[in-house]
C-alpha positions in Angstrom: 40.0 -26.7 28.5 37.0 -25.4 26.4 35.4 -24.3 29.9 38.3 -22.2 30.6 38.5 -20.7 27.3 34.7 -19.8 27.6 35.2 -18.4 31.0 38.0 -16.2 29.7 36.1 -14.8 26.6 33.1 -14.3 28.8 35.2 -12.2 31.2 36.6 -10.2 28.5 33.3 -9.7 26.8 31.9 -8.4 30.2 34.9 -6.0 30.7 34.5 -4.8 27.0 30.6 -4.3 27.3 31.3 -2.6 30.7 33.3 -0.1 29.0 30.9 0.3 26.2 27.8 0.7 28.5 29.7 3.3 30.5 29.5 5.8 27.6 26.4 4.8 26.0 23.9 6.8 28.3 26.2 9.8 28.4 27.0 10.0 24.9 23.7 12.2 23.8 24.2 14.6 26.7 28.0 14.7 26.0 27.4 15.8 22.2 24.6 18.2 23.5 27.2 20.0 25.6 28.9 20.9 22.2 25.9 22.1 20.4 24.5 18.9 19.0 20.8 18.9 18.1 18.7 15.6 18.5 19.4 14.9 14.6 23.1 15.3 15.0 23.0 12.9 18.0 21.1 10.4 15.8 24.0 10.9 13.1 26.7 10.2 15.8 25.1 7.0 16.4 24.6 6.3 12.7 28.4 7.2 11.8 29.4 4.3 14.4 27.1 1.8 12.7 28.1 2.9 9.2 31.8 2.2 10.1 30.8 -0.9 11.6 29.0 -2.1 8.5 32.0 -1.5 6.3 34.6 -2.9 8.6 32.6 -5.9 10.1 32.8 -8.2 7.0 36.5 -7.2 6.6 37.4 -8.0 10.1 35.3 -11.2 10.0 37.4 -12.3 7.1 40.7 -11.1 8.8 39.7 -13.4 11.8 39.1 -16.4 9.6 42.4 -16.1 8.0 44.9 -14.8 10.6 43.2 -16.0 13.8 40.7 -14.7 16.5 43.1 -13.3 18.9 44.9 -10.8 16.7 41.8 -9.3 15.2 40.2 -9.2 18.6 43.3 -7.5 20.0 43.3 -4.7 17.0 39.7 -4.1 17.6 40.1 -3.6 21.2 43.0 -1.2 20.7 40.8 0.8 18.3 38.0 1.0 21.0 40.6 2.1 23.5 41.9 5.0 21.3 38.3 6.1 20.5 37.5 6.2 24.3 40.7 8.3 25.0 39.7 10.9 22.1 36.3 11.2 23.4 37.5 11.8 27.0 39.8 14.6 25.6 37.2 16.0 23.1 36.6 19.8 23.4 34.6 20.0 20.2 31.7 18.0 18.4 34.0 17.0 15.5 36.3 15.3 18.1 33.3 13.3 19.5 32.5 12.3 15.9 36.2 11.2 15.3 36.0 8.9 18.4 32.9 7.3 17.4 34.4 6.9 13.8 37.4 5.2 15.0 35.6 2.9 17.4 33.2 2.0 14.7 35.8 1.2 12.2 37.4 -1.4 14.6 34.2 -2.6 16.2 34.8 -6.4 15.9 34.8 -7.2 19.6 31.6 -8.9 20.1 31.4 -10.5 16.6 35.0 -12.0 17.0 34.1 -13.3 20.3 31.0 -14.9 19.2 33.1 -16.6 16.5 35.7 -17.6 19.1 32.7 -19.4 20.9 31.9 -21.2 17.9 35.4 -22.5 17.7 35.6 -23.8 21.1 32.1 -25.3 21.7 30.3 -28.2 20.2 27.3 -27.3 18.0 24.8 -28.8 20.6 26.3 -26.5 23.5 26.5 -23.4 21.6 22.9 -22.0 22.4 23.8 -22.3 26.1 27.3 -20.8 25.5 25.9 -17.8 23.8 23.5 -17.4 26.5 26.4 -17.0 28.9 27.8 -14.2 26.4 24.3 -12.8 26.7 24.5 -12.8 30.5 28.0 -11.2 30.4 26.3 -8.6 28.1 23.5 -7.9 30.6 26.2 -7.9 33.4 27.8 -5.0 31.5 24.4 -3.2 30.9 23.6 -3.4 34.5 26.9 -2.2 36.1 28.1 0.2 33.5 25.1 2.6 32.9 24.8 2.7 36.9 28.4 3.6 37.4 28.2 6.1 34.4 25.1 7.9 36.0 26.9 8.2 39.5 30.2 9.3 38.0 28.6 11.8 35.5 27.3 13.7 38.5 30.8 14.9 39.2 32.2 15.1 35.6 31.2 13.8 32.2 34.8 12.8 31.4 35.0 10.5 34.5 32.9 7.6 32.8 34.8 8.0 29.6 38.1 7.6 31.4 36.9 4.5 33.1 35.7 3.1 30.0 39.2 3.7 28.4 40.8 2.0 31.5 38.5 -1.0 31.3 39.0 -1.3 27.5 42.9 -1.4 28.1 42.3 -4.1 30.7 40.2 -6.2 28.2 43.3 -5.8 25.8 45.5 -7.2 28.5 43.0 -10.0 29.3 43.2 -11.0 25.5 46.8 -10.9 25.4 47.6 -12.8 28.4 44.7 -15.1 29.2 43.1 -16.0 26.0 44.6 -18.6 23.9 44.1 -18.8 20.1 41.4 -21.6 19.2 41.8 -24.3 16.6 41.3 -23.1 13.1 37.8 -24.1 12.0 38.0 -22.9 8.4 40.0 -24.6 5.9 42.0 -22.6 3.1 39.4 -23.8 0.6 36.5 -22.3 2.7 38.1 -19.2 3.4 36.5 -16.2 1.5 38.3 -13.7 -0.5 39.0 -10.5 1.6 36.5 -7.7 0.7 34.4 -5.0 2.1 31.1 -6.0 0.3 30.7 -9.4 -1.0 27.4 -8.7 -2.6 27.1 -12.1 -4.1 27.8 -14.1 -0.9 25.4 -11.8 0.9 22.7 -12.3 -1.7 23.2 -16.1 -1.4 22.7 -16.0 2.4 19.6 -14.0 2.1 18.3 -16.4 -0.3 18.9 -19.4 2.0 15.6 -20.4 3.6 17.6 -21.8 6.6 19.1 -18.5 7.7 17.2 -16.0 5.6 14.6 -15.5 8.4 17.0 -15.3 11.1 19.0 -12.6 9.3 16.0 -10.6 9.0 14.9 -11.1 12.7 18.5 -9.7 13.6 17.9 -6.8 11.4 14.6 -6.1 12.9 16.0 -6.5 16.6 19.0 -4.3 16.0 16.9 -1.6 14.3 14.7 -1.4 17.4 17.5 -1.5 19.8 19.3 1.1 18.0 16.2 3.5 18.0 16.1 2.9 21.7 19.7 3.6 22.3 19.9 6.6 20.2 16.7 8.2 21.4 15.9 7.2 24.8 18.1 9.6 26.5 16.8 12.8 24.8 13.4 11.7 25.0 13.5 11.0 28.6 15.3 14.5 29.0 12.3 16.3 27.4 9.4 14.1 28.8 10.3 13.0 32.4 11.0 14.9 35.6 12.9 13.6 38.8 13.1 15.7 42.0 11.9 18.6 40.0 14.6 18.4 37.3 14.5 16.9 33.8 16.2 13.4 33.4 19.9 13.7 33.0 22.7 11.1 32.6 22.1 9.8 36.1 18.5 8.8 35.5 19.0 7.4 32.1 22.0 5.4 33.4 19.8 3.8 35.9 17.1 3.1 33.2 19.7 1.3 31.1 20.9 -0.5 34.3 17.2 -1.7 34.9 17.3 -3.1 31.2 20.6 -5.0 32.0 19.1 -6.5 35.1 16.3 -8.0 32.9 18.6 -9.2 30.3 20.6 -11.2 32.9 17.5 -12.8 34.1 16.0 -13.7 30.6 19.5 -14.7 28.7 21.1 -16.1 31.9 18.3 -18.0 33.4 15.7 -18.9 30.6 17.6 -19.0 27.2 19.5 -22.2 28.1 16.5 -23.8 29.2 14.3 -22.8 26.1 
């Protein structure tokens, strides 16, 4: 039973990530079309992350109290609406609005990880998270490559496809993903709140997990710098067939990183 649940959540994550990675390589060029400067493109990425910072703990608490499936579905609906607004955007403020909505409901992957923790034994979780990492790598391999290809015809094509995939992931969660058994007792449930500073401070002072939290912070800071800057950096520094790098070339570059992710997280992480 747990294997079927793990397969279901892995497929849903793969579809979710595929939709996300269709948009990531395209977003800086999309924003530039409406007059965004490089600093504004950086703010566009930061706005998404700021909303996720505020909503993330709240969505996590909700999933502990009311279940993984309802929160996952609500998160996916927010992503779907954000993609639709982005596809119809005709001004920079609409692009910002789409990212703010998506960021405010961006609990897909974190709730999916919590779901895996619910349905796997502690000794199997590292391997199970490796499967999710492989699904993530698959999305980063296929999504940017498709985005690069479709953007050659229209910038909106990859975004509409991302919206379609997001809708497909909603259907997958509704129809094939069962709710896991509750793993949090009423006593252990945390009080709902946006910023639980006392709890966070306790976690950072815990020697068993503080170093891991700091490693996550460092990794995602480096990753977000890469995500936010590589498109505009490549556009200004590299040339292919006599033309500056565009969405197609950047999409293929992201696809290459996704291929590496599949080999590392799918092949080596479990063994290590």
